[in-house]
N, C-alpha and C positions, 0 to 999 in steps of 0.2 A: 549504678556506680559500683565498681569493684574495689574492695578493700585489699590492699597488697600486704599480706601477712609476713612481716619481717621475721617473726619467731620461727616460722616454718622454714624459711630460707636459711636462717642461722643454724637451725637444728641439722639441716642437710650438710652444711659446711663443717660443723663441729663433729658430726657423726663420721664423716669421711676422714677428718683429722685424727679422731680417736683410733680408727682402724689402722691408719698409716703409722701412728706412733707405736702401736702394739706390734705391727709387722716389722717395722724397721729397727725397733729396739733402740731408739735414741731418746734422750731426755732433754728436750729444749727447756730453757729457763728464761723467764721474763722478769726483769727488774723494773719496778715502777717507782718514780720519785714524785712525792706530793708535798707541796709547800703551802703552808697556811691552813686555815680552818674552814675552807669552803665546803659546805655540807653536800652540795651536788657533786663536787669533785670526789669527796669521800665515798659517796654512793657509787659513782662510776668505777672507782678503784675496787670496791667490794664486789661489784658485778663481774669485773674482769678476773678477779682472783677466783671467784666461785666457778666461772666457766673454765678457766685454765685448769683448775684442779679436777674438775669433772672429766676432762679429756686426757689427763695425765701429764700436763705441763707443770714444771716447777715454777713457783711464783714467789718473789721476794719484794716487799714494799718498804720504802724508806720515807718516813714522815718527818718533816721539818717544820718548826714554828715559822710564823710569818716574818719574824725578825731575822731569819737566816740570811747570811751574806752570800753573795754571788760566788765568792771564793770557796766557800764550804761546799756548795752544790757542784761546782766545777771539779773540785778535788774528788768528790764521790764518783762523778762521771768518768774521770780519768782512771780511777780504780776499777770501775766496772768495765771500761773499755779493755783493760788488761786481763780481766778475769775470763779465762777460756770456758768456764762453766756457764757464763752468762751469754745467752744467744741474742737477746734483744733488750734494749733500754727504751723506756718511755717516760717522758716528763709530762705529768698531767697538767693540762692548761685549764683555766688561766693561772698564770703566776702573779704574785703581788706586783703592783705597778712599778715599783722601784727596781725590779730585776729586769735584766735584758734577756727577754725570752729567745730572741734570735741568736744571741751569743751562746746561751745555755744549750739550746737544741743543736746548734752548730757544732758543739763540742762532742756530740755523740758520733762515734765512728759510723760511716755510711753503711757498713756491713751489719751494724746493730741498730740502725735507725728503723725500727719496725713500724713506726707510724708512717714512714715513707715520705715525710714532709721536711726533712732536714735539707740544708742548702745544696748538698751534693745530689741527692735524689731529685730535688725540685729543679735544679739546673738541667739535669738530664732530660726531664720532661719538656721543659721550655725550649730546649735545643732539639726536640724531636728524637731523642735517644731513649733507649730502654733503661729505666732506673734499676738500681740494684734491687730495691724492693718497691713495689707499686704503692702509691699513697692510699691509705686505708679508706678514707671517706669517699673519694671518687670511685674506688673499686667497689665499695659497698653499694653505691648508687647504680653502678653498672650491673652488679649481681641482681639487684631488685628488678631492673628493667628487663634483663635477660630472662629472669624467672617469669615475668609477666608477658614474655614473648613480644616485647615492644621493639620493633626495628629502629635502629638509630640512623641508618643510611639516609642521607638527604633530609633528615628531620631538623627542625629548628628548636634548639634548646635555649631557654632563657633562664638564667640563674641569678637570684638575689643573694649576695654573699657578704661576709663580714670584712673582707680585705681585698685589696687589689691583687696581692700576690696569689691568694687562693683562687681568685677569679681567673687569673692568667693560667694557672695550672689546670683548672677545670676546663677551660677553653681548649687547651692543647690536648688534654686527656680525651675529651669527647671528639675532637677533630680526628684523632687516630681511629675512632670508631665510625667515621664517615658522617658525623653530625656537624651542623653549623651552630656552634655555641657562642652566645653573647652573655655578658654578665653586667650587673649593676651593683655597685657597692652600697650597702645599707644607708650610709649617711647622706647619699644624694637621692634616695628614693623619692622623697617628697618633692624635690625640685623637678625631677624628670617625669614623674607620674607613672606609677606602677601599672595602671591599666593599659597605658599605651605600650609599655615594654612587654608585658606578659600576654596581652590580648591576641597576638599572632603566633604564640609559641605552641608547638605540638607537645613539647615536654617542658613543664615549669618546675624549677627547683628552688627551694628557699632554705638558706643556711644562715639565719641571723640571730635566733634566740629572741625575736620580738613577737610576743604573743598575739596571735590572730592578725598578723600583718596582712596576710593574703585572704581576700574575699572572693566569693564565686563570681561576682560581676566583673572582676578583672580578667577572667580567664576565657580562653577560646573554648567553644563547645566541643566536647570530645577530647580535650587535652588530658595528658597524664600528669598528675601532680605529685611531686616528691617533697615531703615535708621533713627536712633534716634539721630543723630548729628545735630547741628544747628550752623550756623555761619553767621554773618551779613557782607555782602560786600556792603558798601555804603548803599543804600536803599533797597538792595536785600537780601533776606534770602535764604541761600543755606544749603545743608546737607553734609554728609560725602561721598555721592555717586555721581559719575559722570554719571548722567542718560543718557547722549548722548552716552556713551560707552557701556551701558548695553544692549540696543536693545532687541532682542528676546532670549538673553542668559538665562534670569531668567524667572521663571513661574509667579512670582508676586513681586511687589516692593512697598514700601511706598514712597510717594513724600514728599518733604520738600519745602515749608510749606504744611500743610493740611494732614499730615500723623500721625506720633506718637504724635505730640504736642497736638492737640485737645483731644485725648484720655487720655493723661496724666492729663490734667486739669480736665476732667470728672471724672476720677478715684480718683483724689485728693478730689473733692467735695463729692464723694460717701463716702470716708473715714471720712470726716467731719460729714456726716449724721450718719454713723455707730458709730462714737465716741460719738455723742450726744445721740443716741439711747441706747448705752451701759451705759452711764452715768445715764440716767433716770432709767434704769432697776436696776442699782446698788443702787440708792437712794430709790427706792420702796422696 
């Protein structure tokens, strides 16, 4: 079983970015909005800030208490949309339940939607058009598979996901790479039977945040397993996959932590650079 090292892939991407930033002499800026006191979210924001500053990206964070109103957040996004020094805007999820995440993310200008999952970029993918900025998580998954020299053409991809919308985007995204991608939303997993769904997949992907949801017996011998889930158990970070049960059943697997996470951050920062570059080109 090969362990797919996300740190190594992320270092390559950020290393290339650092060189480009130095040579092109542009200063992209990422603005991150965090609402509430979710400790995992705070950790993710800190990691993004650390990596951004390491490669020469400007980084600004806006922390709001959980009681913040939708109106206040939308006002800030409007302000950041108008600020020419801000290349990208990211709202850290999850938001408190009473806030309309779709409305808030949808308020970000498509040109600054560096997560690539706002309504405009999402619609482009679903309509088989090229988005302004590619969605971060699917792109990170692709980076990992390409680094592992896994061919996607005519491969069956089975993904267990958090939402129907993300599943549809993932399906379209991988179809563009020549793969046949099907997905199952987390809440119906128990009804459908994960072993039946994953058992024939050449590539299995899980993005649920349900610790140890995936076991080795569910998987096809020789499959590639991508664990994009994350869950904090006390001080320990775990993923969707029970690694102890996988053994030699799969050809390759991403660990948690150190797998998909670092690559996702690297791809996000690359999107900030691309957004800044496109903005400068547009002004010229």
